[in-house]
C-alpha positions in Angstrom: 68.3 69.3 -149.6 66.8 69.0 -146.1 63.1 69.5 -145.6 61.9 72.4 -143.5 59.8 71.2 -140.5 56.7 73.1 -139.5 56.5 74.8 -136.1 54.4 72.8 -133.6 52.2 75.8 -133.1 50.9 75.5 -136.6 49.4 72.1 -135.7 47.4 72.9 -132.6 44.3 70.8 -132.5 40.9 72.4 -132.0 39.1 71.3 -128.9 36.1 69.7 -130.7 37.4 66.6 -132.5 35.0 64.9 -133.7 37.5 64.7 -164.0 39.9 66.7 -165.7 41.5 63.5 -167.0 39.8 60.2 -167.7 40.5 57.5 -165.1 41.1 54.2 -166.9 43.4 51.3 -167.5 46.3 51.3 -169.8 48.3 48.1 -169.9 48.9 47.0 -166.4 48.8 50.6 -165.0 46.5 53.6 -164.9 46.4 56.6 -167.1 48.6 59.3 -165.8 47.0 61.4 -163.1 48.8 63.9 -160.9 46.2 64.8 -158.3 43.4 63.0 -156.4 40.8 65.3 -157.7 41.4 64.1 -161.2 39.9 60.7 -160.1 36.1 60.4 -159.8 35.0 59.7 -156.2 34.3 56.0 -155.7 32.9 56.4 -152.2 30.9 59.3 -150.8 32.5 62.4 -152.4 34.8 64.8 -150.6 34.4 68.5 -149.6 36.4 71.3 -151.1 38.0 74.3 -149.4 40.3 77.1 -150.2 43.6 78.0 -148.5 44.3 81.6 -147.8 46.3 83.2 -150.6 49.2 83.9 -148.2 49.5 80.1 -147.5 49.2 78.7 -151.0 52.9 78.1 -151.3 53.3 76.9 -147.7 50.8 74.1 -147.1 50.8 70.4 -146.2 50.2 68.3 -149.3 49.2 64.7 -148.9 51.4 62.9 -151.5 51.0 59.4 -152.8 53.7 57.3 -154.5 52.8 55.6 -157.8 54.7 52.4 -158.3 54.6 49.4 -160.6 53.3 46.3 -158.9 55.9 43.6 -158.2 55.7 39.9 -157.5 54.8 40.2 -153.8 51.4 40.6 -152.2 48.2 38.8 -153.2 46.9 40.7 -156.2 44.7 43.6 -155.2 44.6 47.2 -156.3 48.2 48.3 -155.8 49.2 52.0 -155.6 45.8 53.5 -156.4 43.8 51.7 -153.7 41.2 53.9 -152.0 41.8 56.8 -154.4 40.6 59.6 -154.4 38.6 59.7 -151.2 41.1 58.4 -148.7 43.7 61.1 -149.5 41.1 63.9 -149.8 39.1 63.0 -146.7 42.3 62.8 -144.6 43.4 66.2 -146.0 40.0 67.6 -145.2 40.1 66.3 -141.6 43.5 67.8 -141.1 42.2 71.1 -142.4 39.1 70.8 -140.3 40.5 69.6 -137.0 43.9 71.3 -136.8 45.3 74.8 -137.6 47.5 73.2 -140.2 47.0 74.8 -143.6 46.3 71.9 -145.9 46.3 71.7 -149.7 42.7 71.1 -150.9 44.1 68.7 -153.5 46.8 66.1 -153.2 49.7 64.9 -155.3 50.4 61.5 -157.1 54.0 61.2 -157.9 56.6 58.7 -159.1 59.7 58.1 -157.1 61.9 59.4 -159.9 60.0 62.7 -160.3 62.3 65.6 -159.4 59.4 67.2 -157.5 59.5 64.4 -154.9 62.1 66.3 -152.9 59.6 69.2 -152.4 57.2 66.9 -150.4 58.3 65.9 -146.9 55.6 63.3 -146.5 54.7 60.5 -148.9 52.3 57.6 -148.7 52.3 54.1 -150.3 49.2 51.9 -150.3 49.5 48.1 -150.4 53.2 47.7 -150.2 52.7 44.0 -150.1 52.9 44.3 -153.9 55.5 47.1 -154.0 58.3 47.0 -156.5 61.0 49.6 -157.3 63.4 49.7 -160.2 67.0 50.4 -159.5 66.5 54.1 -160.4 63.5 54.3 -158.1 65.4 52.6 -155.3 68.2 55.1 -155.5 65.7 58.0 -155.7 63.8 56.8 -152.6 67.1 56.3 -150.7 68.1 59.9 -151.5 64.7 61.2 -150.5 64.6 59.4 -147.1 68.2 60.1 -146.2 67.7 63.8 -146.8 64.8 64.1 -144.4 61.8 62.7 -146.3 59.2 60.4 -144.6 57.3 57.4 -146.0 54.1 56.0 -144.6 53.1 52.4 -145.6 49.6 51.2 -145.1 47.0 48.5 -146.0 48.8 45.2 -146.3 48.1 42.0 -144.6 49.8 38.7 -143.7 53.4 37.4 -143.8 53.7 37.3 -147.6 52.9 41.0 -147.9 55.2 41.8 -145.0 58.1 39.9 -146.5 57.8 41.7 -149.8 57.6 45.1 -148.1 60.6 44.4 -145.9 62.7 43.2 -148.8 62.0 46.3 -150.9 62.8 48.7 -148.1 66.0 46.8 -147.3 67.1 47.5 -150.9 66.3 51.2 -150.3 68.0 51.4 -146.9 70.4 48.5 -146.9 72.0 49.4 -143.6 68.8 49.8 -141.6 66.0 47.5 -140.4 62.4 47.8 -139.2 61.8 48.0 -135.4 58.4 47.6 -133.7 57.4 51.0 -132.3 56.7 50.7 -128.6 53.5 52.3 -127.3 55.7 54.5 -125.0 57.0 56.3 -128.1 56.0 60.0 -128.1 54.3 59.6 -131.5 51.4 58.0 -129.7 51.0 61.2 -127.6 51.8 63.9 -130.1 48.2 65.0 -130.5 45.8 62.2 -129.4 46.6 59.7 -126.7 46.7 56.3 -128.4 46.9 53.3 -126.0 46.6 50.3 -128.4 47.5 49.3 -131.9 43.9 48.9 -133.1 42.9 47.2 -136.3 41.1 49.0 -139.0 39.3 46.6 -141.4 37.9 47.3 -144.8 34.4 48.6 -145.0 32.8 45.2 -145.6 34.4 43.5 -142.6 34.1 46.6 -140.5 30.4 47.0 -141.0 29.8 43.2 -140.4 31.9 43.3 -137.2 29.1 45.2 -135.5 27.4 41.8 -135.3 30.5 39.9 -134.2 32.4 39.3 -137.4 36.2 39.3 -137.7 38.2 42.4 -138.6 41.3 40.8 -140.2 41.6 40.0 -143.9 43.8 36.9 -143.5 44.2 34.3 -140.8 47.9 35.3 -140.4 47.0 39.0 -140.1 45.2 39.1 -136.7 47.9 41.1 -134.9 48.5 44.8 -135.9 52.1 46.0 -136.1 53.4 49.5 -136.3 57.1 49.3 -137.4 59.6 52.0 -138.2 63.0 52.5 -139.7 64.8 55.2 -137.7 67.8 57.3 -138.7 70.9 57.7 -136.4 69.2 60.5 -134.5 66.0 58.5 -133.8 63.9 60.2 -136.5 61.4 57.8 -138.1 62.2 57.7 -141.9 59.6 55.0 -142.6 56.5 53.8 -140.7 54.7 50.6 -141.8 51.2 50.0 -140.5 50.8 46.3 -141.1 47.6 44.1 -140.8 45.3 47.2 -140.9 43.7 49.4 -143.5 43.7 53.0 -142.4 43.1 54.1 -146.0 39.6 52.5 -145.9 39.0 54.3 -142.6 39.6 57.6 -144.4 37.9 56.7 -147.7 34.8 55.0 -146.4 34.0 57.2 -143.4 30.5 58.2 -144.8 29.2 54.8 -145.7 28.4 53.4 -142.3 27.8 55.3 -139.0 29.1 52.3 -137.1 32.2 52.0 -139.2 32.9 55.7 -138.9 32.6 55.8 -135.1 34.3 52.4 -134.4 37.2 52.7 -136.9 37.5 56.0 -138.7 37.0 58.3 -135.7 38.5 56.0 -133.1 41.6 54.8 -134.9 42.3 55.7 -138.6 42.2 59.5 -138.2 43.9 59.9 -134.8 46.8 57.7 -135.8 47.3 59.5 -139.1 47.1 62.9 -137.5 49.6 61.8 -134.8 52.0 60.5 -137.3 51.8 63.6 -139.5 52.1 66.0 -136.6 55.1 64.1 -135.2 57.1 63.8 -138.5 56.4 67.4 -139.5 57.6 68.9 -136.2 60.6 66.7 -135.4 
């Protein structure tokens, strides 16, 4: 099936921008959760809202991929990093700052779940440790080749990049990542973005007010935005490397400096531009 794109008019930006289930460990994974609101807030809590009844079957739903951690990366939190606040805060900001109707909850889904094909946008955190089984690889290939879109975020350094690139090469063996030039219309789809700015984690970000670094590894100082395009130039995958936009969404309420310097200035505008662009092209 092909995904239906939303009309651009649904995404006009307003002028003023500014636990049902227990969450625990089981083996080397987490207990099965299907939505972000099943996970207790680990940051500052998130607002709730209601979609109009007429739109409940026609909303944008932020969807996160659950995967088993592979051999790459350098051993952090994997697929569940920044849950639940990153996903819910971004959904709230989309609801608040645009006329897009947004699901007040999100979805957490495995690549082999048949429902995957109903969500045109999916997100993976920390793909430096990403691993897919053969069945998952085939499912993701089908998803992306039929109009789905994958956003990769929060991974640092060359080891993380190598693992991510190798896994995506298995998914799309005839395609490769390309650096996205700042002249690409994705950087002007809503906000004008003039640089590939780095979003650090909350600890580094708050400390950077006094001159600290923002990168997590010495080989991760330069931010890259890379994409895999289809034959018509549609981005199938975008990888945001050497940056942590997820923390920018999750931790927005923990430091006024961090919010203004990283969440408001970079993490939210970039995510909104990407979502706007991929949902209308």
